[in-house]
N, C-alpha and C positions, 0 to 999 in steps of 0.2 A: 732641357731642364738645367737651369743655372742656379746652383745654390752653393754657398760657401761652406767649406768644411772646417775652416780655421781663419784666424787673423794672424798676420805676421807683422810684427813691429820691430823696426830697427831705429831706435831713438837717435843715434848719432847722425843719421842722414834724413830724419823726418819721415820714415816710411811707416804707414799704418794701412795695410792692404788686405782686402778680402783675398782668401786663397781657396781656389776650387780644386777638385780632382781633375787632372788633365785627361780629357777625352779627345779633344781636337784643338788645333791652333786657335780657334775662335774663343776658347776659354780664356786666353791671355788678353782678350779685349776687356775683361772684367777685373783684372788684378793679377795676382800671382797664381801659379798652378803647381800642385804637388804631383809628381810623377808616380802613378800607382804601382809601377814595377819596382819602386824603391820601398824602403821600410816606412811603415806608417809614421806620421809625425809624432815625435815624442817617445817612440819606442826604440828598443835595441836595434842597431843597424844604422845605415845611412839613409836619411830621408832627402830626396832631391826636390828642390823647389826652383822653378824657372819663372822668368818674367822679362818684360821689355824695358829698355832704357829710353826709347824715343817714341814709341807708339802707344796709343790707348791709355793715356794718362801717365805713361812712363814711370811706373812705380819704382823701378831701379835706376832712374836717371843718374843719381849720385853714387852708384855702387862702387865706382873707383875711388871714392872717398872713405870707404870702410877701412878700418885699421884693426890690427891685432888687438884683442882684448875687448873690442866693441861687443855689446850685447845684442842678441836677436831673441825676441820673445814670441813664442808661438802659443796661441790660445785656441784650443779646439772648440767646435761649436757646442760641445758638452760642458765647457768651462775649465777643462784641465789645461794648466799652463806648464810649458817647458821653456827654460831659459838656457840659451847657448852663448858661449864666448868664442869669438872669432880666433882661430888658431893660426890660419895661414891663408894667403891669397895667391892665386896662380893665374897665369895667362897661357892659353893653349890655342892652337889652331883648331877649327872645327873637326878636322880629320884626325887629330891626335886623341889618343885614349886618355881618359881620366880615371880609369879603373883603379889606379893606385890610391886615389883619393877616397874611394869608397870601400876599400878592401877590408878594413878592420871591423868585422861583423860583431865583435864583442863590445864595441863602443856605441853610445847613442850620439849620433852626429847629424849635422845638417850641412848639405851642400847646396849653395845658392848659385845658380847659373844664369848668366846674361851675356849679351854681346858686348864687344869692346873693339875699338873705341865707339863713342856715340856715333850714330848714323852709319855704322859699318858692321859687317858680319865677319870681318877678317879674323878676329880672335874671340875666344870665350873667356870671360872673367869668371873665375871659380872661387867662391869664398867658402872655406871649410871652417865650421864651428862645432865645438864639442859641448855636450850638455853639461850644465852645472849640476852636479849630483845633488847638492844640498838645496837646489832651487826647484826640484821636480815637484809636481802635484799642485 
């Protein structure tokens, strides 16, 4: 069963992608995927969204062009919109923890995860974005 739960838009890099609930790696063939063990999109806590840079339409192909202050807009299937502003960008090896990036449970945050560089799985590119409080709803 393939059905989107949200749309994720990153205007600065031209992303407008269907977002599924991650159940298996095949979900990434259709766009981005929200990791269900993370906070629900647009709610308190950190929501983790993953996607490819080179396969299946490569929705995050230009993820390394994302800059601090860029907007990420998440619209749920029900029509609720949450806007996030990019706070920081990190590069870590797949074996390195990024628990420190998701630790603040009191914030409404989005963590975007993809591979880096293109055509490699050597690193993870991690984009941390905080919700714009006045742009919720």
